[in-house]
N, C-alpha and C positions, 0 to 999 in steps of 0.2 A: 386429409391431405398429408398426414405425417409420414415421414420416412422411417419412423421408429416402429418396432413391433409393439403390439398391445401390452405385453408384459412389461416392456420398458416404460411405456407411458404410465402404467399403473404404479410401477416402482417410483418414477419421478413424482407422481401425484402424492404418494404416501410420504416420500421424503420431504416434499414441499410442505405438507400439512404438519409433519413432525417438527421441521425447522421453524415454521411459523409459531407453533405452540411453545417451543423452547426459547425463542427470541422474546416472546411475550413474558414468559416466566422470569428470564434473566433481567428484563427491563423492569418488571414490577419489584423484583428483589433489590435492584440497584436503587430505585426510587425510595424504597423502604429504608435503605441503609445510607441515605444522604447525610453528610456531615459538613459543617462549615469548612471551607478551604480557601487557600490563596492561590492565585494563578499568576504565572510569569512566563514570558516567552523569549526566545532568542533564535538566532539563525546561524548555522554552520554550513559546511559544504561537504559533499561526498563526490567521488570521482570515478566510480566504476560503471556508470551508465554509458552506453554507446548507442547512437542512433541506428536503429535496426533497418531503416529504409534507405538511408544515404550514408555511405562510408564517410566518416568525418563530419556528418551533419550535426545539427544543433541538439543539445540535451540541456536539461535544467539541473545544475549542480547544487541548488539550494537545499538546505536541510533544516527546515523550521522545526522547532521543538517547543512544546508546551509542558511546563513543570507544574505539578499540583502538590501543594504542601498543606499540612495542618496549620491552624493559626499560630502554633508555637514554632513553626519552621521545619517540622519533620516531613521528609519526602514521602508522598503516598502514591503518586502516579506520574508517568511520563508518556506523552504522545509525541511521536516523531514522524515526519513525512519525507519520503524521497521518491522522486518521479522515475521509477524503473520497475519493469515487470519482474515477477518472481520466477524467472526461468533460467536460473543458473544451471539447474539440473535437467535440462531439456531431454526429452526422450525417456525419462524414467516414469513408468506407468504405475505410480503409487502416490498416495497422499503424502505430501511433504511441505513443510513451511518455508523451504528455500531460505534465501538470505534474510527474509522478513522474520521467520521463526527463529533463525540463529541469532539475529540481533536482539529480538525480544528475550530469548533465554539468557543471553549474556548480560543485558541490562538488568534483568531481574536477579541474576546471580551476583552482580555487583552491588545490588541494593535489596537484600532479602526482605520480603514482605510487601514490596510495592507492586503495582500493576503497570506493566509496560505495554503500550500499544504502538504498532508500527503500521502506517498507511503508505500506499504506493502512489497516491496522487495522480496527476496527469502524466503518466509515463507510457502512453500507448505506443510511442515511437522509440522507446528506450528498452534495450535488453542489457543484462549484465555482461561485462567484458573484463577479463576472460570468463568463459563459462564452459560447462560440461563435466567438471569434476567436483567431488565433495570438497576438496581443498579450496576451490574457487568460491564455493558457496560460503564456507567458513570464513574465508578472507573478507568477502563482501559484508557478511554479518558483523564481523569484528570491526570493520571500518565504521559502520554505523554506530555500534556500541561505543567505540573509542571517541567518536565525535560527540556522542551524548555526554560522556564523562567530561569532555572539555567544556561543553555548554553548561553543564550543571555546576562547574566550578567558576564560571564566568558571571559577570554582573548581568542579570536578566531584566527585561522590561516588565514591571508588574502590570497586570490587567486590572484596571480600577472600575470598569463597567462591563456589562455583558457583551460578548462578541456579537457582531452583526454580520449576517451573510447577505450578499447582494448578487443578483443575477441580471445580466443584460443580454437580450436577444440581438443577434446580428444576422441580417439577411445576406446570404452569399448565393445569389442566383447563378445557375449554370447557363451557359450560352445554349447548350443542347445536351439533354440527358441521353447518354449512349444506350443503345438497345442491348439486350442480352448477348446477341451474337457479336456486337462491337466490343463489349466487355471481354468476352472470351478471346477474341482476336487480340485485344490489348495485352492479355496475360501471357500470350505466347506459350512457350514451354516452361516458363519459370514457375507456374503454379500460382495459386492465390495466396498472398501473404499479407 
């Protein structure tokens, strides 16, 4: 039932197998290289996300950051999260890290030898604004990296116990599930976005 050609399905399968193998390798290497560390966190804000569905609609400006240091206080890693798609460079048909990769490179340049990770969290309704130009992407990445620097120089909250993740299921029943034709009619000429 696939809409893809057989050669594309084979390529996807080969890529998935290779990626799975490499993820296992990097995970085992990371487990082998574990060292005692201290964790602390803080929260800043970023402002370039814009609601992509409703002009002026809600976005999440929070910028939580986790700092990882050695027991003697030397910075070894940073994890930062901002709820926004990596689509500053929309329409560019090549692999690119967008603002996420730019922020990561800047953070690591500011602190040689550390590992910087940037997550995009729950940003499904948020696109970067402005967008479309390399300068926009660089500006967005710089905003994240500059905020990380502020957070690193601030008093952060130490984590003294392992983090705990929780999930809660919420039932949101629909009054009536639209048919395919009703969905198509609802989209009109605007396309599916």
